[in-house]
C-alpha positions as MATLAB code, in Angstrom:
seq = 'EICAVVDLVVRMFGFALGVATAERARARRKAHCEPRARPLSAAAVTMGPAARGELRAAGKKRSTAANAASAAAAAAAAATVLIAMAVMAPSEVGAISGGGKDYASKDWSGQDFSGGKYVGKDWSGCIARSAVFRGADLRGARFFKADLQSADFSRADLSSASLEGANLRGTLLSDAVLNGAYLGESLLDVESVEGADFTEALVPANILGKLCARSDVDAVNSKTGVQTKESLMCP';
ca = [
     -25.801  -25.637    9.541;
     -26.818  -22.508   11.163;
     -24.788  -23.153   14.270;
     -21.793  -23.687   11.956;
     -22.293  -20.348   10.437;
     -22.322  -18.786   13.814;
     -19.031  -20.536   14.782;
     -17.431  -19.423   11.511;
     -18.266  -15.773   11.987;
     -17.006  -15.817   15.677;
     -13.764  -17.310   14.559;
     -13.163  -14.988   11.720;
     -14.360  -11.792   13.210;
     -13.795  -12.378   16.958;
     -10.577  -10.355   16.841;
     -12.440   -7.301   15.428;
     -15.518   -7.685   17.658;
     -13.361   -7.618   20.788;
     -12.983  -10.220   23.582;
     -16.141   -9.276   25.461;
     -18.455   -9.351   22.395;
     -16.893  -12.513   21.028;
     -17.497  -14.275   24.466;
     -21.115  -13.150   24.419;
     -21.421  -14.613   20.897;
     -20.096  -17.920   22.038;
     -22.339  -17.987   25.098;
     -25.326  -17.430   22.884;
     -24.125  -19.951   20.466;
     -23.913  -22.607   23.364;
     -27.393  -21.567   24.632;
     -29.071  -22.073   21.286;
     -27.053  -24.765   19.613;
     -25.847  -27.204   22.108;
     -28.525  -29.891   23.124;
     -29.483  -30.026   26.613;
     -32.109  -31.952   28.633;
     -35.122  -29.921   29.718;
     -37.277  -30.962   32.561;
     -40.831  -31.600   31.691;
     -43.286  -29.124   33.194;
     -46.077  -30.308   35.524;
     -48.601  -30.190   32.726;
     -46.401  -32.280   30.487;
     -46.038  -34.983   32.952;
     -49.823  -35.527   33.034;
     -49.663  -35.808   29.149;
     -49.576  -38.915   27.125;
     -46.517  -39.904   24.988;
     -48.118  -38.406   21.810;
     -48.872  -35.083   23.332;
     -45.454  -34.817   24.915;
     -43.909  -35.631   21.460;
     -45.858  -32.663   20.022;
     -44.776  -30.378   22.714;
     -41.143  -31.184   22.145;
     -41.477  -30.862   18.253;
     -43.021  -27.306   18.925;
     -39.957  -26.465   21.240;
     -37.506  -27.514   18.470;
     -39.328  -25.305   16.025;
     -38.920  -22.337   18.357;
     -35.352  -23.233   18.957;
     -34.703  -23.381   15.174;
     -36.354  -20.036   14.720;
     -34.096  -18.568   17.529;
     -31.071  -20.037   15.894;
     -31.969  -18.458   12.556;
     -32.348  -15.161   14.268;
     -28.937  -15.438   15.993;
     -27.363  -16.476   12.691;
     -28.901  -13.396   10.864;
     -27.701  -11.175   13.804;
     -24.235  -12.628   13.580;
     -24.238  -12.039    9.772;
     -25.311   -8.500   10.124;
     -22.614   -7.962   12.850;
     -19.967   -9.423   10.480;
     -21.031   -7.185    7.562;
     -20.869   -4.183    9.946;
     -17.318   -5.234   10.996;
     -16.291   -5.611    7.323;
     -17.705   -2.194    6.546;
     -16.025   -0.578    9.640;
     -12.629   -2.336    8.669;
     -12.990   -0.888    5.154;
     -13.765    2.545    6.375;
     -10.866    2.627    8.854;
      -8.322    1.227    6.586;
      -5.813    3.754    5.462;
      -6.695    4.975    2.069;
      -4.445    6.205   -0.633;
      -7.127    7.329   -3.036;
      -5.990   10.292   -5.028;
      -2.281    9.532   -4.303;
      -0.046    9.085   -7.151;
       1.326    5.556   -6.808;
       2.031    5.893   -3.194;
       1.690    9.609   -2.839;
       0.701   11.179    0.292;
       3.684    9.715    2.128;
       6.945   11.397    3.034;
       7.356   14.346    0.574;
       4.849   13.202   -2.087;
       2.300   15.347   -3.697;
       3.523   18.541   -2.121;
       5.121   21.634   -3.457;
       8.878   22.007   -2.670;
       9.740   24.451   -5.358;
      12.811   26.452   -4.672;
      13.587   24.451   -1.460;
      17.094   23.495   -0.603;
      17.676   19.806    0.362;
      21.518   19.808   -0.352;
      23.477   17.139    1.454;
      20.289   15.792    3.199;
      19.577   12.062    3.568;
      16.442   11.018    1.948;
      17.158    7.193    1.412;
      13.955    5.503    0.091;
      11.733    8.533    0.615;
       8.612    9.076   -1.545;
       8.578   12.308   -3.662;
       5.894   10.882   -5.979;
       3.714   13.690   -7.758;
       5.454   16.392   -5.939;
       6.330   19.782   -7.420;
      10.029   20.497   -6.876;
      10.790   23.204   -9.673;
      14.297   24.634   -9.176;
      14.656   22.721   -5.931;
      18.201   22.006   -4.876;
      19.376   18.462   -3.990;
      23.080   18.972   -4.483;
      24.991   16.071   -2.828;
      21.837   14.692   -1.283;
      21.587   10.841   -0.545;
      18.538    9.831   -2.568;
      19.191    6.169   -3.024;
      16.050    4.287   -3.655;
      13.931    7.459   -3.583;
      10.709    7.777   -5.672;
      10.110   10.672   -8.069;
       7.333    9.021  -10.013;
       5.549   11.730  -12.160;
       7.226   14.478  -10.082;
       7.716   17.886  -11.616;
      11.445   18.418  -11.376;
      11.871   21.135  -13.915;
      15.159   23.086  -13.462;
      16.008   21.054  -10.244;
      19.604   20.659   -9.202;
      20.724   17.005   -8.652;
      24.502   17.775   -8.961;
      26.637   15.178   -7.077;
      23.509   13.532   -5.661;
      23.308    9.747   -5.261;
      20.345    8.611   -7.021;
      21.152    4.916   -7.064;
      17.984    2.834   -7.694;
      15.867    5.851   -7.551;
      12.750    5.974   -9.783;
      12.383    8.975  -12.025;
       9.787    7.464  -14.381;
       7.297    9.892  -15.783;
       9.085   12.822  -14.041;
       9.585   16.055  -15.743;
      13.217   16.680  -16.120;
      13.261   19.610  -18.307;
      16.291   21.790  -17.406;
      17.253   19.449  -14.593;
      21.020   19.269  -13.566;
      22.440   15.761  -13.208;
      26.019   16.754  -13.319;
      28.276   14.354  -11.549;
      25.315   12.498  -10.114;
      25.402    8.635   -9.484;
      22.328    7.032  -10.924;
      23.395    3.370  -10.730;
      20.429    1.073  -11.298;
      18.078    4.083  -11.463;
      14.724    3.967  -13.440;
      14.481    6.620  -16.049;
      12.109    7.838  -18.734;
      12.270    9.577  -21.986;
      12.393   12.964  -20.383;
      16.076   12.207  -19.669;
      16.615   13.712  -23.013;
      15.391   17.164  -21.584;
      17.975   17.591  -18.723;
      20.283   20.485  -18.843;
      23.282   18.509  -18.026;
      24.425   14.928  -17.612;
      28.228   15.786  -17.502;
      29.903   13.166  -15.387;
      26.770   11.409  -14.395;
      27.126    7.685  -13.858;
      24.214    5.679  -15.301;
      25.767    2.130  -14.799;
      23.005   -0.572  -14.968;
      20.349    2.157  -15.125;
      17.114    1.355  -16.944;
      17.082    3.947  -19.879;
      14.630    3.543  -22.610;
      16.398    2.133  -25.698;
      14.750    4.585  -28.135;
      16.514    7.499  -26.660;
      19.960    6.042  -26.227;
      21.228    7.158  -29.635;
      20.347   10.853  -28.962;
      21.723   10.500  -25.367;
      24.906    9.256  -26.536;
      25.205   11.993  -29.193;
      25.109   14.688  -26.496;
      28.360   16.796  -26.108;
      28.386   16.351  -22.237;
      28.801   12.457  -22.079;
      32.540   12.404  -22.111;
      33.174   13.503  -18.482;
      34.088   11.105  -15.678;
      32.118   10.878  -12.456;
      34.287   12.235   -9.449;
      33.041    9.496   -7.114;
      32.922    6.372   -9.113;
      35.506    7.118  -11.802;
      33.227    6.063  -14.562;
      32.725    7.868  -17.761;
      29.117    8.984  -18.580;
      29.374    7.577  -22.108;
      30.834    4.296  -20.731;
      28.088    3.892  -18.151;
      25.418    4.202  -20.988;
      27.252    1.646  -23.127;
      27.408    4.215  -26.023;
      29.247    2.867  -29.083;
];
């Protein structure tokens, strides 16, 4: 059983231990676990059958003890490898749902990103107050819990973007394309949705009534030709 454990450890963690270390482990396993004939010593030759049996039994006990020690060492090595792998693995502790990547968890307040291409970029947890994204390509971008107060997304393409939990107070979405975007209740706080296209966007049902009652939902998106009110399926 002990030898089987050693085999399992070598197979599972050989890649992490390295080729040389794994080969040494296999060699030790072979030395301790594979049966081999040992020549009798000169003293053993003169012994009787019973004495030679006792000598062999003592040898087996020593071999078993050595195997146990090898297994313990292998288990300790495996534990060390697991700890090392856990320590070296990339950590996102403290990040906000994927934060720490791309533009996430940083302060971009007042910066101008107009016309830029930021497809699929992560802005989670960032502070981008009064930042300018006019005409930017933000398809699939992630703004989860971002502070976008007074940011300007006019004519930006936010298709399939995530703005859940984002602060949209005073934000401009004029003529923006938000097809299939994910939005939260803060959508009610935006400064303008004039000409914005929300086709197939996920908008909380409890705010649709107030959203459709706004005075800026009658305009048509200059790119898609879809009326804001129509894209929201307002009555």
